[in-house]
C-alpha positions, 0 to 999 in steps of 0.5 A: 529457817523459812527464809533460808529455805525459800532462798535455797529453793529460789537459787535451785530454780534459777540454776535449773532454768539456766541449765534448761535454757543452755542445754535445750538447744545444744545440738544447734549450739554445738554445730560442728562438734566434735571438731572445731565448730563455728563459735570462735575465740579472738586471741591476742598474746595467747588470751581470748579477748572476744568471740566471733562466729564463722559464717562462711569459709572466709568470713567471721562476724564479731563486735566492732569494738573487738577490732579497734585498738588505741594508737598514738594517733587515737583509735584505729582498726587493728592493723595486724591479723587476729588469731582465731581459735576454736572452743578447745583453744588449740592454735591452728595458725588461723588468722583473720584480718579486719575487712569491714566495721560498722560503728553504728551497729558495733559489728565487724567482719574478719576475712581469712581462710576458715575452712577448718571451721563449720559455718553457721547460718546468719540472718541479715534480712531486716524484715525477718530480723524485725520479726525476731523481736518477740518477747516470748521467744527464747534465744541463746547468747554464746561466747567465751567469758573471762578467757574460759570455756564456751558459755551459752545462756538463754535471753529474751528480747526486751525492747529497742535500744536505738538501733540495737536490742535490749535483752533480758540476760547477762553477758560477761566480759569476753562474750562480746562479738559472740552470736545470739542464736534463734531457735534454728541455730542461726545468728540473728545478733552479735553480743555488744555490752551489759547496760545496768540490769540488761544486756545489749545485742546488735541485730545483724541487719544487712551484714551479708552485704559486706561478705 
């Protein structure tokens, strides 16, 4: 009985902590709501396959592996425009075309007319981003896991993983390309992958040079 009680308390604490991490910065996450916001869905055949962030009227940042497709000749950039939808998953005839890709940083840029969305600030200065490598700070990773609703969770910087960052926090399929937000709601990294017990995100180093 004691063990069951302890386990129940632990589960409640974990749920409470996750709710706290998610709801504490909600005004920053929900920038643009009610409306279409800045954290968007990348859609193919009516299904969300990745996430992204609108950073100005004609630019979305996302993960590089989200814009690559397999062809008879091997891997290539998606040649057809990618449909963009907001959190409500309503088609608005908004499309983005791949303009830039960094294989090393697994980041990509889509171009199109995204004026219906509210842009979100992005930090790309290397020095400023390096200062964000703070193990005590709580950041927020967002995306659309498993074709579902917008999900955000608290993450902590852990250590370097080559050029990327390891973070404590679980990313789910579909969250790839979504933003990691700092305490002011600015994009500081892009969701990349889950690796064993932690997740990998890609800091947005110099990404504004591709705008």
